[in-house]
Residue frames relative to the residue before (quaternion, step in Angstrom):
aa qw qx qy qz dx dy dz
M 1.0000 0.0000 0.0000 0.0000 0.00 0.00 0.00
D 0.3724 -0.7086 0.5564 0.2228 3.58 -0.96 0.91
V 0.2497 -0.8265 0.4873 0.1307 3.54 0.11 1.35
V 0.6969 0.4624 -0.2867 0.4672 3.59 0.76 -0.99
G 0.6431 0.5263 -0.3236 0.4524 3.57 0.95 -0.82
L 0.6718 0.4886 -0.3023 0.4675 3.58 0.98 -0.81
V 0.6003 0.5345 -0.3635 0.4711 3.61 1.03 -0.68
R 0.6718 0.4941 -0.3024 0.4616 3.58 0.88 -0.92
E 0.6406 0.5229 -0.3357 0.4511 3.59 0.94 -0.79
L 0.6991 0.4720 -0.2809 0.4577 3.59 0.87 -0.93
V 0.6493 0.5072 -0.3213 0.4668 3.59 0.97 -0.81
G 0.6634 0.5297 -0.2984 0.4362 3.57 1.07 -0.70
R 0.6868 0.4400 -0.2799 0.5063 3.60 1.27 -0.15
P 0.3582 -0.7456 0.5156 0.2235 3.62 -0.51 1.11
T 0.0534 0.7781 -0.6223 0.0663 3.56 -0.87 1.01
V 0.0271 0.8413 -0.5370 0.0551 3.55 0.69 1.12
S 0.6116 -0.5621 0.4148 0.3714 3.57 -1.06 0.77
G 0.7506 0.3500 -0.2860 0.4820 3.54 -0.95 0.93
D 0.6501 0.4648 -0.3147 0.5121 3.60 1.21 -0.37
A 0.1955 -0.8393 0.4974 0.0996 3.55 0.21 1.30
A 0.6437 0.5406 -0.3378 0.4234 3.59 0.94 -0.81
A 0.6667 0.4931 -0.3077 0.4666 3.59 0.92 -0.88
Q 0.6661 0.4956 -0.3083 0.4643 3.57 0.97 -0.80
R 0.6154 0.5285 -0.3478 0.4702 3.60 1.03 -0.72
G 0.6441 0.5342 -0.3233 0.4419 3.56 0.97 -0.85
L 0.6777 0.4786 -0.2972 0.4726 3.56 0.95 -0.85
L 0.5966 0.5463 -0.3576 0.4666 3.58 1.06 -0.70
G 0.6625 0.5094 -0.3064 0.4557 3.57 0.96 -0.83
T 0.6403 0.5281 -0.3276 0.4515 3.56 0.98 -0.82
V 0.6812 0.4796 -0.2934 0.4690 3.57 0.83 -0.97
T 0.6410 0.5238 -0.3262 0.4565 3.59 0.98 -0.81
D 0.6461 0.5165 -0.3228 0.4600 3.58 0.96 -0.83
V 0.6475 0.5108 -0.3184 0.4674 3.60 0.95 -0.86
L 0.6870 0.4964 -0.2881 0.4457 3.56 0.88 -0.93
T 0.7151 0.4475 -0.2796 0.4585 3.59 0.79 -0.93
A 0.5873 0.5411 -0.3809 0.4661 3.59 1.18 -0.40
A 0.7122 0.4365 -0.2478 0.4908 3.58 1.02 -0.81
A 0.7932 0.1242 -0.0351 0.5951 3.57 1.11 -0.69
P 0.1236 -0.8578 0.4951 0.0609 3.60 0.38 1.22
H 0.5682 0.6046 -0.3920 0.3975 3.60 1.20 -0.22
L 0.5402 0.6467 -0.4045 0.3555 3.60 1.18 -0.37
R 0.3100 -0.7287 0.5834 0.1806 3.55 -1.04 0.86
V 0.2217 -0.7995 0.5526 0.0795 3.57 -0.96 0.90
Q 0.0159 -0.7523 0.6586 0.0008 3.54 -0.99 0.97
E 0.1211 -0.8000 0.5862 0.0414 3.55 -0.96 0.88
G 0.5153 -0.6398 0.4760 0.3139 3.55 -1.10 0.71
A 0.4650 -0.7031 0.4733 0.2555 3.57 -1.06 0.79
D 0.6180 0.5493 -0.3416 0.4469 3.60 1.19 -0.51
R 0.3160 -0.7879 0.4980 0.1769 3.59 -0.37 1.22
E 0.6562 0.5044 -0.3219 0.4598 3.59 1.15 -0.42
Q 0.7727 0.2153 -0.1359 0.5815 3.59 1.22 -0.33
P 0.0005 0.8706 -0.4920 0.0044 3.58 0.63 1.11
W 0.0669 0.7515 -0.6560 0.0203 3.50 -1.32 0.49
T 0.1469 -0.7650 0.6200 0.0937 3.53 -1.29 0.42
L 0.1142 -0.7762 0.6183 0.0464 3.56 -1.00 0.88
L 0.0840 -0.7851 0.6135 0.0118 3.55 -0.72 1.13
T 0.0182 -0.8143 0.5789 -0.0393 3.57 -0.78 1.04
S 0.4859 -0.6291 0.5181 0.3157 3.53 -1.18 0.61
A 0.5004 -0.6793 0.4640 0.2700 3.54 -1.14 0.74
T 0.3244 0.7388 -0.5162 0.2871 3.55 0.54 1.21
D 0.7248 -0.4037 0.3247 0.4541 3.54 -1.33 0.16
P 0.4183 -0.7425 0.4574 0.2538 3.64 -0.57 1.08
A 0.5948 0.5725 -0.3713 0.4250 3.59 1.22 -0.27
R 0.5869 0.5785 -0.3794 0.4205 3.59 1.19 -0.36
P 0.4714 -0.6748 0.4789 0.3051 3.61 -0.82 0.86
R 0.2710 -0.7867 0.5411 0.1218 3.55 -0.83 1.03
L 0.3754 -0.6213 0.6188 0.3002 3.47 -1.35 0.33
L 0.1659 -0.7984 0.5764 0.0538 3.56 -0.59 1.20
V 0.0861 -0.7633 0.6397 0.0273 3.56 -0.87 1.03
A 0.0890 -0.8332 0.5457 -0.0115 3.58 -0.65 1.12
C 0.0154 0.8035 -0.5905 0.0741 3.57 -0.78 1.10
H 0.2493 -0.7450 0.5910 0.1830 3.56 -1.11 0.62
V 0.3758 -0.7506 0.5088 0.1912 3.56 -1.15 0.66
D 0.6091 0.5772 -0.3641 0.4041 3.62 1.17 -0.26
T 0.1888 -0.7513 0.6191 0.1287 3.54 -1.34 0.34
V 0.5366 -0.5339 0.5090 0.4098 3.52 -1.33 0.08
P 0.6226 -0.5382 0.3860 0.4168 3.62 -1.18 0.33
A 0.4335 -0.6357 0.5617 0.3040 3.54 -1.31 0.37
A 0.1556 -0.8345 0.5243 0.0676 3.55 0.35 1.29
D 0.8551 0.0512 -0.0662 0.5116 3.55 -1.10 0.83
P 0.0901 -0.8348 0.5418 0.0389 3.63 0.49 1.13
A 0.6027 0.5747 -0.3617 0.4191 3.58 1.13 -0.59
G 0.6480 0.5263 -0.3166 0.4503 3.57 1.21 -0.43
W 0.5596 0.5868 -0.3844 0.4413 3.56 1.31 -0.09
Q 0.4377 -0.6737 0.5252 0.2805 3.55 -1.10 0.64
R 0.7595 0.2150 -0.1263 0.6008 3.57 1.27 -0.43
D 0.6326 -0.5121 0.4166 0.4051 3.54 -1.25 0.42
P 0.4592 -0.7118 0.4495 0.2837 3.65 -0.62 1.05
F 0.7739 0.2653 -0.1569 0.5532 3.58 1.17 -0.52
G 0.3786 0.7343 -0.4737 0.3050 3.55 1.20 0.57
A 0.1917 -0.8247 0.5096 0.1531 3.57 1.24 -0.48
E 0.1530 0.8151 -0.5400 0.1438 3.57 0.94 0.90
L 0.2421 -0.7180 0.6343 0.1537 3.53 -1.18 0.73
D 0.2684 0.7607 -0.5360 0.2491 3.55 -0.33 1.25
G 0.8473 0.1212 -0.0993 0.5074 3.57 -0.95 0.87
G 0.6551 -0.5228 0.3101 0.4487 3.57 1.11 0.61
R 0.6651 0.4652 -0.2959 0.5037 3.56 1.28 0.35
V 0.2720 -0.6778 0.6437 0.2286 3.53 -1.29 0.46
W 0.2125 -0.8128 0.5384 0.0661 3.55 -0.64 1.21
G 0.5554 0.6169 -0.4560 0.3210 3.56 -1.03 0.79
R 0.6689 -0.5097 0.3703 0.3946 3.50 -1.33 0.40
G 0.7892 0.2801 -0.2371 0.4924 3.53 -0.84 1.03
G 0.4163 0.7257 -0.4711 0.2795 3.59 1.23 -0.10
S 0.7647 0.2952 -0.1665 0.5481 3.56 0.80 -1.00
D 0.8036 0.2330 -0.0939 0.5396 3.58 0.99 -0.80
M 0.5727 -0.6859 -0.4464 -0.0478 1.56 0.14 2.49
K 0.1685 0.8336 -0.5115 0.1226 3.54 0.98 0.82
A 0.5873 0.5478 -0.3783 0.4603 3.60 1.15 -0.46
G 0.6588 0.4974 -0.3035 0.4759 3.57 0.96 -0.83
L 0.6171 0.5438 -0.3329 0.4612 3.55 1.07 -0.74
V 0.6808 0.4772 -0.2932 0.4720 3.58 0.88 -0.91
A 0.6320 0.5264 -0.3383 0.4572 3.60 0.97 -0.80
A 0.6588 0.5007 -0.3061 0.4706 3.56 0.98 -0.85
A 0.6540 0.5167 -0.3188 0.4513 3.58 0.93 -0.89
A 0.6585 0.5099 -0.3132 0.4564 3.59 0.93 -0.86
A 0.6675 0.4994 -0.3059 0.4599 3.58 0.95 -0.86
V 0.6678 0.4896 -0.3017 0.4725 3.58 0.94 -0.87
A 0.6536 0.5205 -0.3207 0.4463 3.59 0.94 -0.83
G 0.7382 0.4241 -0.2298 0.4716 3.58 1.06 -0.71
A 0.5094 0.6722 -0.4119 0.3449 3.58 1.27 -0.09
D 0.6064 -0.5271 0.4491 0.3910 3.54 -1.25 0.49
P 0.5129 -0.6705 0.4355 0.3125 3.64 -0.80 0.93
A 0.6262 0.5534 -0.3422 0.4296 3.58 1.17 -0.44
V 0.5651 0.6097 -0.3905 0.3954 3.60 1.20 -0.35
P 0.3720 -0.7277 0.5253 0.2369 3.63 -0.78 0.95
V 0.1807 0.7887 -0.5571 0.1871 3.56 -0.24 1.28
A 0.0713 -0.7676 0.6338 0.0639 3.54 -1.23 0.50
L 0.1325 -0.7680 0.6234 0.0632 3.55 -1.03 0.87
L 0.1129 -0.7961 0.5939 0.0263 3.56 -0.61 1.18
L 0.1082 -0.7745 0.6227 0.0269 3.54 -0.85 1.06
T 0.0701 -0.8450 0.5297 -0.0230 3.57 -0.57 1.15
S 0.3659 -0.6937 0.5783 0.2245 3.52 -1.38 0.27
D 0.8692 0.2164 -0.1075 0.4315 3.53 -1.42 0.22
E 0.1879 0.7805 -0.5643 0.1927 3.56 0.91 0.91
E 0.6560 0.5642 -0.3140 0.3908 3.57 0.96 -0.88
I 0.7553 0.3336 -0.1975 0.5284 3.60 1.16 -0.44
G 0.8209 -0.2789 0.0983 0.4886 3.54 1.03 0.84
S 0.5151 -0.6761 0.4100 0.3309 3.61 1.15 0.55
R 0.1664 0.8381 -0.5042 0.1251 3.55 0.99 0.83
G 0.6452 0.5166 -0.3285 0.4571 3.59 0.99 -0.73
A 0.6358 0.5159 -0.3239 0.4739 3.57 1.01 -0.79
A 0.6348 0.5224 -0.3277 0.4656 3.58 1.01 -0.79
A 0.6537 0.5127 -0.3146 0.4592 3.59 1.01 -0.80
A 0.7218 0.4314 -0.2338 0.4880 3.58 1.11 -0.71
A 0.4300 0.7568 -0.4347 0.2311 3.58 1.25 -0.29
G 0.6326 0.5509 -0.3427 0.4230 3.59 0.99 -0.74
E 0.6634 0.4850 -0.3042 0.4818 3.58 1.00 -0.81
V 0.6442 0.5124 -0.3271 0.4641 3.58 0.98 -0.79
A 0.6282 0.5567 -0.3351 0.4279 3.58 1.01 -0.79
D 0.6606 0.5129 -0.3046 0.4558 3.58 1.15 -0.55
L 0.5983 0.5599 -0.3596 0.4463 3.59 1.28 -0.19
A 0.3793 -0.6293 0.6087 0.2993 3.53 -1.27 0.39
V 0.0291 -0.8243 0.5637 -0.0446 3.59 -0.39 1.24
G 0.2358 -0.7991 0.5422 0.1086 3.55 -0.79 1.06
A 0.7802 -0.0778 0.0629 0.6175 3.59 1.18 -0.54
V 0.2355 -0.7678 0.5849 0.1135 3.55 -1.26 0.53
V 0.0810 -0.7580 0.6456 0.0466 3.55 -1.05 0.88
V 0.0931 -0.7524 0.6504 0.0472 3.56 -0.91 0.98
P 0.1872 -0.8498 0.4819 0.1030 3.64 -0.10 1.22
E 0.1165 0.7726 -0.6000 0.1716 3.55 0.63 1.20
A 0.6756 -0.5223 0.3456 0.3891 3.55 -1.30 0.30
T 0.1433 0.7749 -0.6014 0.1315 3.55 -0.61 1.22
G 0.4991 -0.6361 0.4356 0.3956 3.58 1.23 0.10
N 0.5892 -0.6102 0.3299 0.4144 3.56 1.25 0.65
R 0.4980 0.5818 -0.4715 0.4373 3.56 1.10 0.71
V 0.4789 -0.6726 0.4863 0.2861 3.57 -1.06 0.78
V 0.0936 -0.7857 0.6114 0.0135 3.56 -0.79 1.10
L 0.3445 -0.8146 0.4496 0.1247 3.54 -0.74 1.15
G 0.8324 -0.0947 0.0352 0.5449 3.59 1.15 0.22
H 0.1262 -0.7652 0.6233 0.0998 3.49 -1.38 -0.14
R 0.6149 -0.5369 0.4264 0.3895 3.54 -1.29 0.28
G 0.4932 -0.6228 0.5111 0.3282 3.53 -1.30 0.29
A 0.3400 -0.7235 0.5605 0.2164 3.55 -1.31 -0.12
L 0.0208 -0.7594 0.6502 -0.0103 3.53 -1.00 0.95
W 0.0444 -0.8013 0.5960 -0.0284 3.56 -0.36 1.29
L 0.0686 -0.8185 0.5700 -0.0224 3.54 -0.73 1.11
A 0.2431 -0.6921 0.6536 0.1864 3.54 -1.24 0.63
V 0.0956 -0.8066 0.5833 -0.0001 3.56 -0.40 1.28
R 0.0818 -0.8404 0.5353 -0.0212 3.58 -0.63 1.14
T 0.1307 -0.7454 0.6481 0.0851 3.52 -1.24 0.68
A 0.2385 -0.7721 0.5775 0.1159 3.56 -1.22 0.57
G 0.0520 -0.8062 0.5893 0.0054 3.58 -1.05 0.77
V 0.4762 -0.6170 0.5241 0.3433 3.54 -1.23 -0.56
A 0.3970 -0.7349 0.5005 0.2278 3.57 -0.74 1.06
A 0.0896 0.7636 -0.6362 0.0639 3.55 -1.22 0.64
H 0.6348 -0.5031 0.4006 0.4282 3.57 -1.27 0.20
G 0.5562 -0.6513 0.4090 0.3150 3.54 -1.00 0.87
S 0.6348 0.5312 -0.3380 0.4478 3.60 1.18 -0.38
T 0.7574 0.2402 -0.1598 0.5857 3.57 1.28 -0.29
P 0.0253 -0.8552 0.5176 0.0136 3.60 0.63 1.07
E 0.5674 0.6126 -0.3870 0.3911 3.59 1.16 -0.47
R 0.6326 0.5345 -0.3359 0.4487 3.60 1.20 -0.36
G 0.7259 0.3705 -0.2320 0.5310 3.57 1.26 -0.19
H 0.3394 -0.6839 0.5845 0.2747 3.51 -1.31 -0.42
N 0.3123 -0.8062 0.4823 0.1410 3.57 -0.47 1.23
A 0.3202 -0.7752 0.5188 0.1657 3.57 -0.40 1.28
L 0.6194 0.5529 -0.3545 0.4302 3.59 1.06 -0.65
L 0.6448 0.5104 -0.3311 0.4627 3.59 0.96 -0.78
D 0.6065 0.5364 -0.3532 0.4687 3.58 1.08 -0.67
L 0.6795 0.4878 -0.2996 0.4589 3.55 0.88 -0.92
V 0.6180 0.5374 -0.3405 0.4620 3.58 1.02 -0.75
A 0.6375 0.5271 -0.3308 0.4541 3.59 0.99 -0.79
V 0.6502 0.5042 -0.3174 0.4715 3.58 0.99 -0.83
L 0.6651 0.4982 -0.3086 0.4628 3.58 0.90 -0.88
G 0.6250 0.5480 -0.3378 0.4416 3.56 1.05 -0.68
R 0.6861 0.4610 -0.2775 0.4896 3.59 1.11 -0.62
A 0.5766 0.6549 -0.3737 0.3147 3.56 1.09 -0.73
G 0.6178 0.5857 -0.3533 0.3878 3.58 0.95 -0.81
G 0.7779 0.3000 -0.1685 0.5258 3.57 0.99 -0.78
G 0.7114 0.4996 -0.2530 0.4246 3.57 1.21 -0.39
L 0.5747 0.6058 -0.3948 0.3832 3.59 1.06 -0.58
P 0.3741 -0.7398 0.5127 0.2236 3.62 -0.85 0.92
L 0.0088 -0.8343 0.5496 -0.0423 3.56 0.43 1.26
A 0.2512 -0.7957 0.5402 0.1091 3.57 -0.68 1.15
T 0.2481 -0.7413 0.6056 0.1486 3.53 -1.37 0.29
E 0.1068 -0.7727 0.6242 0.0426 3.55 -1.10 0.79
P 0.6138 -0.6203 0.3212 0.3679 3.64 -0.84 0.91
F 0.7580 0.3501 -0.2134 0.5073 3.61 0.88 -0.84
L 0.7374 0.4483 -0.2380 0.4457 3.57 0.82 -0.99
G 0.4559 -0.7043 0.4408 0.3192 3.58 1.18 -0.40
S 0.7204 -0.4493 0.3301 0.4126 3.55 -1.23 -0.49
E 0.5085 -0.6145 0.5107 0.3210 3.51 -1.22 0.57
T 0.1580 -0.7795 0.6015 0.0756 3.55 -1.19 0.61
W 0.1255 -0.7660 0.6178 0.1259 3.55 -1.31 0.24
N 0.0227 -0.7923 0.6096 -0.0118 3.55 -1.11 0.73
P 0.2525 -0.7479 0.5910 0.1661 3.61 -0.68 1.05
G 0.1308 -0.8782 0.4591 0.0312 3.54 -0.01 1.32
V 0.7974 0.1359 -0.0534 0.5855 3.59 1.07 -0.67
L 0.0634 -0.7880 0.6124 0.0055 3.59 -0.90 0.98
R 0.0035 -0.7932 0.6084 -0.0273 3.56 -0.87 1.00
S 0.2573 0.7582 -0.5726 0.1763 3.57 -0.95 0.87
G 0.8415 0.2657 -0.1678 0.4395 3.51 -1.22 0.57
T 0.3403 -0.7219 0.5690 0.1983 3.50 -1.42 0.23
V 0.7784 -0.0504 0.0635 0.6225 3.57 0.94 -0.95
A 0.6714 -0.5513 0.3256 0.3732 3.56 -1.20 0.52
N 0.7607 0.3986 -0.2209 0.4624 3.61 1.01 -0.68
V 0.6098 0.4654 -0.3865 0.5121 3.56 1.13 0.76
V 0.4352 -0.6704 0.5352 0.2733 3.56 -0.93 0.92
P 0.3964 -0.7437 0.4758 0.2520 3.65 -0.60 1.04
D 0.2622 -0.7811 0.5506 0.1338 3.55 -0.91 0.97
R 0.7722 0.1626 -0.1576 0.5937 3.58 1.25 0.17
A 0.0055 -0.7743 0.6327 -0.0096 3.53 -1.22 0.59
E 0.0563 -0.8003 0.5969 -0.0071 3.54 -1.14 0.68
V 0.0631 -0.7581 0.6470 0.0522 3.52 -1.12 0.74
V 0.2467 -0.7300 0.6157 0.1647 3.56 -1.06 0.79
V 0.1348 -0.8163 0.5616 0.0030 3.53 -0.58 1.25
D 0.2055 -0.7564 0.6145 0.0894 3.55 -0.89 1.05
Q 0.0025 0.7951 -0.6048 0.0450 3.56 -0.59 1.20
R 0.2139 -0.7585 0.6034 0.1215 3.57 -0.91 0.93
T 0.1816 -0.8599 0.4770 -0.0017 3.51 -0.48 1.32
V 0.2713 -0.7395 0.5903 0.1764 3.54 -1.26 0.50
G 0.7274 0.2971 -0.2112 0.5814 3.57 1.33 -0.07
D 0.7610 -0.3772 0.2588 0.4601 3.56 -1.13 -0.62
G 0.5003 -0.7042 0.3974 0.3097 3.59 1.25 0.02
S 0.4333 0.7353 -0.4514 0.2604 3.59 1.22 -0.08
A 0.6424 0.5220 -0.3364 0.4491 3.61 1.00 -0.72
L 0.6371 0.5177 -0.3256 0.4691 3.59 1.05 -0.72
L 0.6492 0.5110 -0.3127 0.4686 3.56 0.93 -0.90
A 0.6583 0.5139 -0.3100 0.4543 3.58 0.93 -0.89
W 0.6242 0.5458 -0.3541 0.4326 3.62 0.99 -0.76
W 0.6730 0.4899 -0.3073 0.4611 3.61 0.82 -0.92
R 0.6845 0.4953 -0.2909 0.4490 3.57 0.90 -0.88
A 0.6690 0.5197 -0.2964 0.4410 3.58 1.16 -0.56
Q 0.5364 0.6345 -0.4227 0.3620 3.62 1.15 -0.26
P 0.5140 -0.7069 0.3846 0.2971 3.61 -0.69 1.04
E 0.6742 0.5034 -0.3085 0.4437 3.61 1.06 -0.57
V 0.6006 0.6105 -0.3527 0.3771 3.58 1.18 -0.50
A 0.2640 -0.7832 0.5494 0.1225 3.54 -0.83 1.08
G 0.8084 -0.1047 0.0808 0.5736 3.57 1.16 -0.47
V 0.1295 -0.7621 0.6303 0.0718 3.54 -1.24 0.58
E 0.1001 -0.7866 0.6084 0.0324 3.54 -0.85 1.03
V 0.3378 -0.7243 0.5669 0.1997 3.56 -0.91 0.96
L 0.1930 -0.8054 0.5558 0.0719 3.57 -0.62 1.17
V 0.7787 0.0105 0.0289 0.6267 3.57 1.02 -0.87
D 0.0544 0.7806 -0.6202 0.0553 3.55 -0.95 0.91
L 0.1179 0.8003 -0.5660 0.1589 3.54 -0.07 1.37
P 0.3952 -0.7385 0.4906 0.2404 3.61 -0.80 0.92
P 0.5671 -0.5682 0.4545 0.3859 3.59 -1.22 0.32
V 0.2740 -0.7416 0.5949 0.1452 3.55 -1.34 0.40
R 0.1420 0.7780 -0.6059 0.0862 3.56 -0.99 0.84
T 0.1046 -0.7739 0.6238 0.0318 3.56 -0.91 1.01
P 0.4951 -0.6741 0.4505 0.3122 3.62 -0.82 0.90
A 0.5151 -0.6620 0.4575 0.2952 3.57 -0.98 0.85
D 0.6991 0.4694 -0.2809 0.4605 3.59 1.12 -0.54
D 0.3301 0.7295 -0.5268 0.2851 3.60 1.19 0.32
P 0.5194 -0.6818 0.4069 0.3159 3.65 -0.73 0.97
W 0.6573 0.4958 -0.3309 0.4611 3.60 0.93 -0.77
V 0.6369 0.5216 -0.3278 0.4635 3.59 0.95 -0.84
A 0.6551 0.5344 -0.3156 0.4308 3.57 0.92 -0.90
G 0.7145 0.4552 -0.2573 0.4648 3.60 1.13 -0.56
L 0.4644 0.6896 -0.4534 0.3212 3.61 1.21 0.00
P 0.4359 -0.7303 0.4654 0.2452 3.61 -0.96 0.83
A 0.6257 0.4777 -0.3608 0.5001 3.57 0.75 1.08
P 0.5527 -0.6072 0.4433 0.3597 3.58 -1.14 0.52
V 0.3869 -0.7053 0.5489 0.2270 3.54 -1.18 0.67
E 0.3858 -0.7229 0.5324 0.2124 3.55 -0.81 1.05
P 0.4209 -0.7348 0.4640 0.2602 3.64 -0.77 0.91
S 0.7194 0.4030 -0.2330 0.5155 3.59 1.23 -0.36
P 0.5290 -0.6219 0.4602 0.3488 3.59 -1.16 0.43
A 0.5922 -0.5105 0.4581 0.4230 3.55 -1.30 0.08
T 0.4647 -0.6830 0.4836 0.2894 3.58 -1.09 0.60
Y 0.7049 0.4324 -0.2392 0.5089 3.59 1.22 -0.49
F 0.4362 -0.6462 0.5290 0.3352 3.58 -1.28 0.12
T 0.1801 -0.7715 0.6031 0.0928 3.56 -1.30 0.39
D 0.7017 -0.4346 0.3521 0.4413 3.55 -1.34 -0.02
A 0.4707 0.6741 -0.4451 0.3547 3.60 1.23 -0.20
S 0.5689 0.5967 -0.3908 0.4094 3.62 1.10 -0.56
V 0.6965 0.4309 -0.2606 0.5111 3.57 1.05 -0.76
L 0.7101 0.4881 -0.2780 0.4244 3.55 0.77 -1.04
G 0.6115 0.5706 -0.3507 0.4213 3.58 1.06 -0.67
Q 0.6457 0.5347 -0.3186 0.4422 3.57 1.19 -0.50
V 0.7709 0.3437 -0.1801 0.5052 3.60 1.18 -0.44
T 0.6598 0.4985 -0.3173 0.4641 3.60 1.24 0.10
G 0.5502 -0.6608 0.3824 0.3382 3.57 1.16 0.53
A 0.7950 -0.2918 0.2347 0.4772 3.55 -0.99 -0.90
A 0.3353 0.7625 -0.5005 0.2360 3.62 1.20 0.24
P 0.4566 -0.6669 0.5051 0.3027 3.61 -0.93 0.81
V 0.1650 -0.7785 0.6026 0.0596 3.55 -1.08 0.83
V 0.0069 0.7932 -0.6089 0.0091 3.58 -0.86 0.95
V 0.2912 -0.6822 0.6378 0.2074 3.52 -1.30 0.55
W 0.2018 0.7988 -0.5141 0.2387 3.56 -0.46 1.19
G 0.4203 0.7155 -0.4764 0.2904 3.56 -0.35 1.16
P 0.6529 -0.5222 0.3801 0.3957 3.57 -1.32 0.10
G 0.5696 0.5991 -0.4456 0.3436 3.54 -1.20 0.51
T 0.4097 -0.7042 0.5384 0.2152 3.51 -1.29 0.49
P 0.4190 -0.7366 0.4613 0.2629 3.64 -0.43 1.13
A 0.6414 0.5663 -0.3365 0.3933 3.60 0.98 -0.76
V 0.7293 0.4075 -0.2586 0.4849 3.63 1.11 -0.45
M 0.4128 0.6843 -0.4867 0.3528 3.58 1.25 0.10
H 0.8404 0.1116 -0.1326 0.5134 3.59 -0.91 1.01
A 0.5813 0.5961 -0.3696 0.4124 3.63 1.24 0.06
T 0.5841 -0.5198 0.4609 0.4198 3.54 -1.31 0.16
D 0.8254 0.1807 -0.1693 0.5074 3.55 -1.20 0.64
E 0.1093 0.7992 -0.5690 0.1601 3.54 0.89 1.02
Y 0.0386 0.7912 -0.6086 0.0458 3.57 -1.13 0.66
V 0.1613 -0.7336 0.6348 0.1815 3.53 -1.38 -0.04
E 0.4522 -0.6722 0.5196 0.2714 3.54 -1.08 0.78
V 0.4821 -0.6763 0.4784 0.2851 3.58 -0.80 1.03
A 0.6321 0.5454 -0.3400 0.4329 3.60 0.95 -0.82
E 0.6470 0.5164 -0.3299 0.4537 3.59 1.02 -0.73
V 0.6212 0.5315 -0.3440 0.4618 3.58 1.02 -0.75
E 0.6715 0.4935 -0.2973 0.4661 3.57 0.90 -0.90
Q 0.6291 0.5214 -0.3291 0.4734 3.59 1.03 -0.76
A 0.6526 0.5208 -0.3170 0.4499 3.58 0.98 -0.83
V 0.6205 0.5302 -0.3435 0.4646 3.59 1.01 -0.77
T 0.6630 0.5074 -0.3023 0.4600 3.58 0.90 -0.91
A 0.6926 0.4850 -0.2847 0.4516 3.57 0.85 -0.96
L 0.6806 0.4727 -0.2991 0.4732 3.60 0.86 -0.91
S 0.6202 0.5361 -0.3432 0.4584 3.58 1.05 -0.69
A 0.6419 0.5195 -0.3194 0.4648 3.58 1.03 -0.78
V 0.6506 0.5130 -0.3134 0.4640 3.57 1.00 -0.82
L 0.6602 0.4879 -0.3073 0.4812 3.56 0.98 -0.80
G 0.6403 0.5386 -0.3211 0.4436 3.56 1.04 -0.76
A 0.7118 0.4245 -0.2489 0.5013 3.57 1.14 -0.63
W 0.5017 0.6717 -0.4263 0.3397 3.59 1.24 -0.22
P 0.5361 -0.6401 0.4294 0.3442 3.62 -0.88 0.84
S 0.1882 -0.7913 0.5748 0.0891 3.54 -0.84 1.02
């Protein structure tokens, strides 16, 4: 398999979260490459065209525990392309790097996983899950969870960008749409109305000191970020509704955070948009201890499909481990080091080669 060529091909194709057709197309391309190289692989595809996924499995006894490798095909948008020094979808190969959106997050990891699975002994019990819309709440993984739950899974690798260091977990995510309601009036007589935006501002002003943010020894502290604010129609009308979308990274189940928002007197409603649990695998797990890579002492700062998969794979250890630079994920001029991709192929191939067949 031409690993570098495939990374460039995938990076050159925009697959922004929410674009189901583009993601389906990329799933098909990767599946075609894999089945051409490894015709023994069995292919299952999700029936929901808006939330596509593909599961490729080796034709082995279904009772044997599989090594599950999970990759998403979507990316965040390439915001402000004019601010990039290179075409976000040019997939240039320069300076030992492939440049473009999705290079590190996570098309390089996807290609490394595909190459390792394609080169594995057909007798090795392996499964490769390809998902959509991970960036907006692991929706593809959630759609595929039922099929994954039917597999015997012995361990899970999510090859997101970690610089090829083994990462043992990450915080969860609780995204909320918090809404306030008011009464519309002419902007010249605001006293005749009730400003929903001012109510929301008051709640946000209290949140910094009032939210019950928890801390966990390995995962660290919970955080909150009001990322999107919507209110009003025109400047001379008192807004009768306002909404903020809050991204909270959690170390527990998030129930205390949800309860705090709902308890604020100005809040008219709270909608849960994303609710993903945290992930943590013990460092002394025997399989983790045998991996051919150093273990990072800190968790990943981002969430992954492991939040969904960890709920349906029982006690299987889950690691985040793949090529790419976390600092350039979602950034302008994203790239991946070719050497890291090649190292990841070698390491994942070794793990598959040692996996019980």
